[in-house]
N, C-alpha and C positions, 0 to 999 in steps of 0.2 A: 449486370449486378454490379453493386458497389463494392470495391475491395477494401478488406479492413488490414488482413495480415498482423493481428495482435492477439493476445492472451485475453480471454474472456470468462466470466464466471460461467460455472458449470451447466446451469439451467439457461442461459441465452441462446443456444440453439433450439430448445424446446419452445421457448417463448416465441422466437421469430416463427417457427412452424406452426404454432397454434394460432398466430395471426394470418394464417394463410399463405405465408411467403416461404421462399425456399432458401436455403444456406449451403454452404460446404464447409466442412471442418475437417481437422486431423487431429489426431492425439500427439502432443509434443513428445520427443524423445527426452530421457532424464537430462541429458547434456545441453539440451536447448531450454530447459525449464528456467534455469537461474538466469539467463540473459533475458528471456522473456519476461520474468517477474521484476527485474531490474529497470526494464523499459517500461513495465506497467506502472512501477512506482512513480517514475518520473511523469509518467502521463497524469496520473491521480494527484501528485504534488502540483503540477501546473493548474490542474482544475480547481484545487484547492485555493491557488494563489488568486484564480479569476473569480472565486465565488462571490457573488453579489450581495449576500446576506447571511447571518448567522445560520439559519436553517441549511443553506447551500454549503456553507463550511463544514457542517457537522456531517452532511451527506458524504462529502469528499474525504474527510477524516475517517469516517467509517470504512470508505473503499481502501484508504492507506492502511487501516488497521488490518484488514484482510489480507493485503499483500505482505505487510511486515510478519503476519503471523505464519503466512505460508512460508515465507523466506526463512524464518526461524526454524520451521519444521525441516525444509531442505536441509538446513544445517545441524539437524538432529536435536532440536530444542522444542520446548512446547511453551505454550502461554505462560505457564507459572515460573518456567526458567526465565523468560524473558521479563515478567514482572518482577522476579525476585532480582535480577540483574539492575533493573530500574532502580528499585526500592534500595539495594545497597549502594549504588551510585549517588542516590538522593541523600542516603544517611551521611556518606563520606565527604561529598561535594555540595550538597543542597541541590534545591530544585530551581525553578525560575520565578517562584512567588514573589519575591522583592524587587524584581525588575532591574536588577543590577546592569548597567551598561559600562564595561570597563573602557576607559579612555586611554590610559597607558600605564605601564608599569617598568620598575628597573629590571634590566635583564639578570 
């Protein structure tokens, strides 16, 4: 068997078994989940960086969003809280639409 030792989406074991294959799983303890999600976030980020085209990038961004939503939930927030914070920061400091690259500034 190939070893993975990583957090996977909830239906992955069912998909593996439906394909006639075996897999072993265990449920993470609460104290393990945050670290597993952080690792998963880095994995998905790397896959986004390596995306070959826009469709692949979208796929990885969707995975990243799922991980981020789960992390927010772990910290006691929901998608509306996350979007509210994002919108407030955008209103106060702007977004990235103007593509401004800061070269330097006085201290």
